[in-house]
C-alpha positions in Angstrom: 0.0 0.0 0.0 1.3 3.4 -0.9 1.4 6.4 1.5 -1.9 8.2 1.4 -0.1 11.6 1.7 2.6 11.5 -1.0 1.5 8.4 -3.0 5.1 7.7 -3.6 6.6 5.6 -0.8 5.2 2.5 0.9 3.0 3.1 3.9 4.7 1.8 7.0 3.0 3.9 9.7 -0.7 3.3 10.6 -2.1 6.4 12.4 -5.5 6.3 14.2 -7.0 9.4 15.6 -10.2 9.5 17.6 -11.6 13.0 18.1 -15.1 13.5 19.5 -15.8 9.8 19.1 -15.0 10.0 15.4 -12.2 7.6 14.2 -10.0 8.4 11.3 -7.2 6.2 9.9 -4.2 7.1 7.8 -1.5 4.9 6.2 1.6 7.0 5.8 5.3 6.5 5.0 7.7 7.4 7.8 8.7 10.6 6.2 5.1 11.9 5.9 4.3 10.8 9.4 7.3 12.7 10.7 6.2 15.8 8.7 2.6 15.5 9.8 3.2 14.8 13.5 6.8 15.6 14.3 6.8 12.4 16.4 8.3 9.8 14.0 12.0 10.3 13.2 12.6 8.6 9.8 15.7 6.8 11.0 14.1 5.2 14.1 13.0 1.6 14.3 10.0 0.7 16.5 9.8 -2.7 18.0 8.2 -4.8 20.6 11.5 -4.8 22.6 11.4 -1.0 22.9 7.7 -1.2 23.9 8.4 -3.8 26.6 11.5 -1.8 27.8 9.3 1.3 28.1 6.7 -0.6 30.1 9.3 -2.1 32.4 10.9 1.2 33.1 7.5 2.9 33.7 8.6 5.8 31.5 12.0 6.3 33.1 15.1 6.3 30.9 17.4 3.3 31.2 20.0 5.4 32.9 17.7 5.9 35.9 17.1 2.2 36.5 20.5 1.8 38.2 23.4 -0.5 37.7 23.2 -4.3 37.6 23.8 -5.8 41.0 26.4 -8.5 41.4 24.1 -10.8 43.4 21.1 -10.2 41.1 19.5 -13.6 39.9 20.6 -14.6 36.4 19.4 -17.1 33.9 21.6 -20.2 34.4 21.6 -20.9 30.6 22.3 -17.5 29.1 23.4 -15.4 32.1 20.9 -12.6 31.5 19.5 -10.7 34.5 16.0 -9.3 34.8 17.4 -5.9 34.8 19.2 -6.5 31.5 15.8 -7.7 30.2 14.1 -4.6 31.5 16.8 -2.5 29.6 16.6 -4.3 26.3 13.0 -5.6 26.3 14.3 -9.0 25.0 14.9 -12.2 26.9 18.1 -14.1 26.3 16.7 -17.6 25.9 13.8 -19.9 26.5 14.9 -20.7 30.0 14.6 -17.0 30.9 10.8 -17.4 30.9 11.0 -19.9 33.7 13.7 -18.1 35.7 11.8 -14.7 35.5 8.3 -16.2 35.6 7.2 -14.4 38.8 8.2 -11.1 37.3 6.9 -11.7 33.8 3.4 -12.8 34.8 2.3 -9.4 36.0 3.8 -7.7 32.9 2.1 -10.2 30.5 -1.2 -9.8 32.3 -0.9 -6.0 32.0 -0.1 -6.2 28.3 -2.3 -9.2 27.1 -4.8 -9.6 29.9 -3.5 -13.1 30.7 -0.4 -15.3 30.8 -1.8 -18.2 28.6 -1.5 -18.0 24.8 -4.7 -19.2 23.3 -4.1 -18.1 19.7 -6.7 -17.1 17.2 -8.8 -18.9 14.6 -8.5 -17.5 11.0 -11.6 -16.2 9.5 -11.5 -18.7 6.7 -11.6 -21.6 9.2 -15.2 -21.9 10.0 -17.9 -23.9 11.6 -16.9 -26.4 14.1 -13.4 -25.1 15.0 -14.8 -21.6 15.7 -17.7 -23.1 17.8 -15.2 -25.3 19.8 -13.1 -22.2 20.5 -16.1 -20.2 21.6 -17.1 -23.1 23.8 -13.7 -23.3 25.6 -13.7 -19.5 26.1 -17.2 -19.6 27.6 -16.4 -22.5 29.9 -13.5 -20.4 31.3 -15.8 -17.4 31.8 -18.4 -19.7 33.5 -15.8 -21.0 35.9 -14.7 -17.4 36.7 -18.3 -16.2 37.2 -19.0 -19.1 39.6 -15.8 -18.4 41.5 -16.8 -14.8 41.8 -20.3 -15.9 42.9 -21.8 -14.0 40.0 -24.6 -16.5 39.4 -26.7 -14.3 37.1 -23.8 -14.0 34.7 -23.0 -17.7 35.1 -26.6 -18.6 34.1 -26.3 -16.5 31.0 -23.0 -18.2 30.1 -24.5 -21.6 30.8 -27.3 -20.9 28.3 -24.8 -19.8 25.6 -22.8 -23.0 26.2 -25.9 -25.1 25.8 -26.7 -23.3 22.5 -23.2 -23.9 21.1 -23.2 -27.5 22.3 -26.5 -27.9 20.5 -25.0 -26.4 17.3 -22.0 -28.7 17.6 -24.1 -31.8 17.9 -26.2 -30.8 14.8 -23.0 -30.5 12.7 -22.1 -34.1 13.3 
């Protein structure tokens, strides 16, 4: 897709503005985005690692986090400390997930709303797979509603589960 502003370069920036509940979207090249907003330097690269590092620092620059302590726990496989992860936004290896699990869980909950990857079902995959996915989601919601003693919500969810189970049995 070409930049909607200059119509010359590929659009690499997706801008969304919401003003008075009206949403507008633009697809711009980095150059036009920088000209338009002054916020996107053309030479910068945005990545998940920088987003994570920003979340971990709570807006503080890396220089304010402090030096790495000698006795700070480190991953036994790659030697990375949690503070190094907070600085870079990238874990060193798969073992880091286990080593820093206690600290990663709250971060992942804040970003994703949970710590379990459930994936998505592509739109082109239909029917039974989608119903089974909805059914598993609803069963989790039902369990949560019962634990919170929100029985009215639990009854609504139970009824939805019955409908989906009925649909599933009719597809067989």
